N, C-alpha and C positions, 0 to 999 in steps of 0.2 A: 504493499500500500504506499502511496506517496505521503510526503510530509504534510502536516496540517498547518496551513498558513493563515494569518490574519494580517490586517494592515492598520497602521497608525494614521493619525490625522495628517501627518506630514508625508504619507505615502511609503514610509519605510516598513519593512516586513518584520513580523514577529512569528515565531514558530511555536506551535502549541503542542505540548507533549502530554500524554495521558497513559495511565496504566489501568488494568482491568478493575482494580478495587476502587478506583475513583480519584486517586491523587493526580495532580496536574502540575505542570510547570510551563512558564512562558519564557522564551529566549528571543532577544532582539539581534538582528544582524548588525545593527549599530552597536559597536563595542563588544560583540560576541557575549552579551551580558544577560544572565538570568535575572528577570525582573519579578518573577512570582514563583512560589512553590507552595502548593496547598496539599494538605493531607486528605484522606478519604472523607473526612467530615467537613471539607471545604474551609478549613481554618488556614489562614495565611501564616506561613512560618518565617517569611523574610520581611524585613522592614522596608518601606518605601516612604520617603519624605513626603509630608503633606504639601510641600511646595516643589516637588520634583518636576522638572521641565523636560518634555519629550520633544526637544527642538534641536536636532543635530546642527552644528557640532558641539552643542553644550553637553557636558557629562550629565548622567542621570544618577541622582543621589539615592541609592538604595539597591536592593537585590545583591548581585555578586559581580561587581566590576572586576575586570581583568587588568592588573597592573603590570606593564611591561614596556620597555626594558629597564624601568626604574621604579622603585617604590618611594612614595612620599617625596621628600627633598633630599634623599640620600644620593645626590648627584646633580649634574648641571642641566638636566632636561626638565621639561615641564613636569609638574607634580604628578606622580604616579605613572609617568610615561605617556605614550601616545596611543597605545593599543585600544584604550577604552573609548577613544573618540574617533575611531576609524570604522568604516563599513567593512564587515567581514563577508566571506562567501561560503557557500556550502562546499564541503570537502567530499569530492566524489571518490577519492582513493585514500582512505584513512589507514591503509596497511602500515605497519604489521598488525594493527588491531583487527580483530575479527569483524565481519559485517554487523551492523547495528540494526536493532528493531526500529523501524522508521516511525512507529507510533510512540515509543517511549524514549527514543534517543535521537540525537542530532550531532553530526560532525561538522565543525566549522574550521575555516582556515583564513589566516591573515598573512599576506606576503609583503615584503618590503617594497615600497614604491620609490620613484626617483625623489619625490619630496621627502620621504622618510630618510633616505640616504643622505640628504643634505643636513638633516638634524642629527642623525646617528648613522655613521658611515659603515654599516655592516649589513650584508644581505642575509636574510633569515626567512624561515617559514615557521609560523606559530599556529599550532593546531589545538583545538579543544574538542573533546567529546563530552557531551552533557547527557545524562540519562537518569531516569527515575524508575524506582521500583517501590513496593509497598513500604512506606515510612523512611525512604532513603533517596537522597539526591547525590549523584556521583559526578565529579568533574575530573577529566583526565587531560591535563595540559602537556604539550610537547613542543620543544623548540629545536629546530634543526639549523645548523650553520651551513649555508650554501655559498659562503664567501670563500675567498682564497686564503684568508688569514684567520687566526683565532680571534675570538671576542669573548668578553665577559658581560653578563647581564644579571639583572634582578627580576624576580617574578613573584607575584602574590595574587591570591584570590581574596578580595576584600569582602568578607561575609557580613552583611548587614542583617543581623538576627532580630526578629520581632519578639520582644519580651513584654510581659504584663506590666512590670514595674521595676525599673532598674535598681531601686533600693532593696528589692527582694530577690536579687539574682546573685549567685556566686559562681565563680569559675574554679574548677579543681583540675590539677594536673601540672600546674606551673610553679608550685611551691618549691622553695630553695634554689630556684634557677636564677642565673644572671640575666639582666635585661638592660637595654639602652633606653633611657628616659628622654623622650622627645620634648618634654616640658622643661628639661634642665640641660639643654644643649647636647643631647645624646650621651650624657654622662652614664657610666656603667654602675649598676647597683645589683644587689642580691635580694630576691624576694624573701621577705621574712614571714609573711602571713601563711597560715595553714591553707587558706583559700582566698581568692581575690573577691572582695566585696566593694560596693560603690557608694561613695558619698561626695564625689567631686570629680573634676576632669581627670582623665587618665589617657595616656598615649605612650605605650611601651612596646618595644620590640624585644621579645624574649628569645634567648639564644639556646641552641642545643635542646630543643623541646622534645617531649615524648611523642609517640605516634598517635596518642589518644588524649583528648582534652574534653572535659564535660562542662557544659553551661547549664546550671541547675536553676530553673524558674520555680521558686517556691510557691508562688500564688497559683500557677497553673498545675502544680504537681507534675511537671514535665521536664525532661532533660533533653537538651540537644547535644548529641555526642559528635565530636569532630575527630575523624581519623584521617591521617595524612601520611604520605610517603614522598620522599624526594624533596620535601620542603621543611628544613630543620627549624625555621623560625615560626613563632606565633606572635601576632600583633593584637593588643587589646586596646580599643579606643572607644571613649565616649566623651563628647565635647562638654557636657554639663550645661548649665543654664546660660552663663555669660557668653561662652564661645558659640553656643547654638544661635544666640541672637545676632551674632556677627556673621553668620553663614547665610548668604542670600537665598539659597535654595533649600533652606531647612526651617521648619516651623519652630517657634520659640519653645514649645513644650515637647517637640519630637524626641528630644534626648531621653525622656522618661520611658519610652517604649522601644528603645533600640540599644543594641550593643554590637560592636564589631569585634569579632574574634577571627583573625585572618590566618591563613596558611601562607607561608612565604619562604623563598630562597633569596634572602636579602643580605645577610651578614653571616658567612662570607658569600660573595657573588659566585655565580656558576660560570666556569670557564669551558668553552666549547672549541675544539679544533675543527678545521674544515671537514665537512661530511658527518660530524658527530651529531647525535640527537640526545637531548635531555628530556626526561619524562618525569612527571609528578602524578600524584593521585590524591583526591580529596573525597571523603564520604561524609555527608551530614546525615545523621539519622535521629529519629525521635524515639525515646524510650520513656516509659513511665518511671517516676521517681519514687523511691521509698526511702525513708529517713531513719538513720541510726547514727546519732552523733554527727548528722549532716553529711554522712557518706552515702554513696550510691549502693543500692542493692545489686550485687554482682549478677544475680540471676536475671534481674530485669535488664541489665545492660547487655548480657549475653543473648538472651532469648526473647526479650520484649514481653508483650502481654501474653 
């Protein structure tokens, strides 16, 4: 069966994914960006700003923007790189990945253009496969060096998660790790808390992180579990009230129902020789939470409901 397309008011295409139990996702060709992921009960799991603008080339604040070849201001390019404000194409040959189910998966590709090469002089192919299954959203990014010289790059999936109340959320799996604090000039610190909780602005790049991180939403009694491969960094960001008011495409109170917990290869950067390909993988899944001293019930994490 062919892909299911819809169109935005500006004429750009969005791809509609669905799986038999009723969960759905929407992906824009602009930015190769997931903008919606709903469970089988039609509950939105990703945050989208109340002031989000679907007007290319403006970036869209929410969903899962693709950050490449730079994350944030960790370099001299535009913030978070240029991949998130380019139009991507459908990838007809995603090998060596196996063929995808066209109802629940899509393969996209972004190739360097002459304009891109003026900004960042390295020829590349950036691919992503986005797929949904019951309670799970998977993104597989790949970067291939098609240049004649090696290059280094950064990559991140900026996961805007929809939460009930940021003050009732905790993140587990990053305790005792070192992080770079973007609010303090990227100074390096060690996480002292047993779990990360939120009562003010936070913007940290955690180093050498585990493959699994849990975002526990106490009010919803639900946990979003992030599993990742090939991306050793995790970024935790919430702008809080003052910063939110200074962001033009963000509502003054949007910070209360969002949290970014990102997968990234930022520090250190990825080095690719000509012809080499880097591959990452991210899975977001929903599990019910049970509490015992604030810890996850491992049976729920492993097996779900």
